[in-house]
Residue, then its C-alpha position, 0 to 999 in steps of 0.5 A: m748248834s741244834a744238832v749238838a744240843t740234840n746229841a748232848r740230850g740224847r746222851s744224857a737221857i741214855s746215861g740217866a736211864p734207870w739201869f737199876t731196874s734193868i739189872v733187877t730184871v736180868v737178875l730175876l730172870l736168872a733166878m727164875l731159871g735157876i729155881g726152874g732148873a733146880v726143881y724141874p729136870g730138864f728145865l735148863s736144857l738149851q731147847v727149853i731156853f730157845n723155846l722161850l724165844i720161839d714162843n714169844a718171837f712175835l711179842l718181842v717184835i711188838a715190844v720193840g716197837m712199843g719200846f720206842v713209843i713209851l720212850s717217846g712219851g706215848i702209848d700204843l694200844s692198837v698193836g694187838s689189833v694190828l697183829a690180828l689184822s695182819t694175820m687176816i689180811s695175809a690169810w685172805l690174800l693168800q687163800n682167796a686172792h692167791w697173791p704171792p707170799l712176799a707180795v702179801i708180806a710187803l703189803v702187810l708191813l706197808l699197811g701196818a706202818c701207814f696205820g701207825g703213822a696216821m695215828g701219830a700224825i693225828i696225835h701231833l696235829f690235833k694235840l690228842q692223848p695217845f691213849i685215846v687215839t690208839l684206843a680208837g685204832m685198836f677198835l678200828a683194826r679189830g673191827l676191820c678183821y671181821l669185815i674180812s671174815v668172822e671165822s678163822i682162815t687157815i693158811d696152807n701156803p708152802m712158804f708160810t708152812a715152810m717158815s712154820q716148820t723150819q728148824v735152824p740147828i744151833f748147838g744141838a738145839f734149834l731156833s725157828p726163823s721167826a725167832i731169828i727175825a725177832v732177834v735181828v729186829l731187836l739188834v737193828a732197834i738197839w742200833l737205831a735207838h742209841y746210835t742214830a739221830f732218830g734215836r736221840a730225837v726219841y729220847a729227847v721228845g720223851g724227856n721233854e717235848q717243849s725242850a726238844a722243840m726249842m732245841g730245834l727238833n722236829v717233834g711232829r716228824t719224830k712222833v709220826l715216825v715212832y708210831a709208824l715204827s710201832g705199826f710196822c713192828a705190830a704188822l711184822a709180828g702179825v706175819l710171824f704169828s701167821f707163821y706160828m699159827l698158820s691162820g688168820y683170825g680176828l681174835h688173835g693177839q687179844g691182850t698182846e698190847l698189855d703184854a708188850i707194855a709189861a715187858v717194856v716196863i719190866g725191861g727197865t723203860l719208864l712209862t713217863g718216857g725219855y728213859g730206858y733201854i730197847a734191849g730191855a724188851l728182850s729181858g722183859v719178854l724172856v721174864l714173861g716167857a719164863i713165868q709161863t714155862l714154870i707154870a707149864f712145868d708145874g702142871t698143877l697151877s691154872s694158867w691164870w697164875t701167869r697174869i697174876v704174877i705178871g701183874a704183881l711184877l708190873f706193880i712192883f716195877c712201876v713202884v721201884q721205877r717211880v722211887m728211883g726216878g724221884r731220887s734221880k731228880q733230887 
């Protein structure tokens, strides 16, 4: 009986999602690309489009994990620090301890999942606000970076170098291995969110935690798994960022948690939880990337305009979601 109720709740949450904002995001992305193509020659070349994904592959992976957290009604402020800690651990193990790269990656992913799962357990067991717990996790992970080293650690491992320099040809352009990994993570996450019992539980817990518990769902396990998944994605993003930068540094990923939240919200997921699409993380990330690319092509605007535009968009989308959400409840 509980399984049937869970299934029904999951379907209702998905069908009742604020699809309007998701469509607006796609339209906005197409408009930005169209304007860029009309104003700047070469803007619509396939390689420029692919570069949006190449440069933001790590952000897409973090946004996927953040999407699950927000859908569950929580927030995770530690992801940027976990990314930095992952780069530091990877760099130190590769350069100082001379570990095999695959063992380093496996350990980093395991540590990220355990770190996130521990925060989820604390949030559930002690009934604490996710904001406070993950804020503490953010400071903890960032501080651990400087216990390893206060300086940047350069990575010259052959496998990491190859992953950084490899170009996978596609229709005359190319994608990086990191971008392909990010797309695979997104596809797996979409399946996980919309076609599994875990995904239905995430929507149910985010929609109404008390109702989910009354339906027989294991709310505690769901929360732990959600934050473990977010920690795993943050650690994987750290690995991809290590490929991208070929270094580990305690200052890597500063503000990434805010970019991930912005991408998820702009992609159509409600900050209150229970409603949204994991696939929206892709459109949200591409919108952020398109803003940065437009400013780079212009050449006369300060990079701070990226933050200004993102802030304005985030404010508008939050207001729209609030208005649409209010109407849907009437």
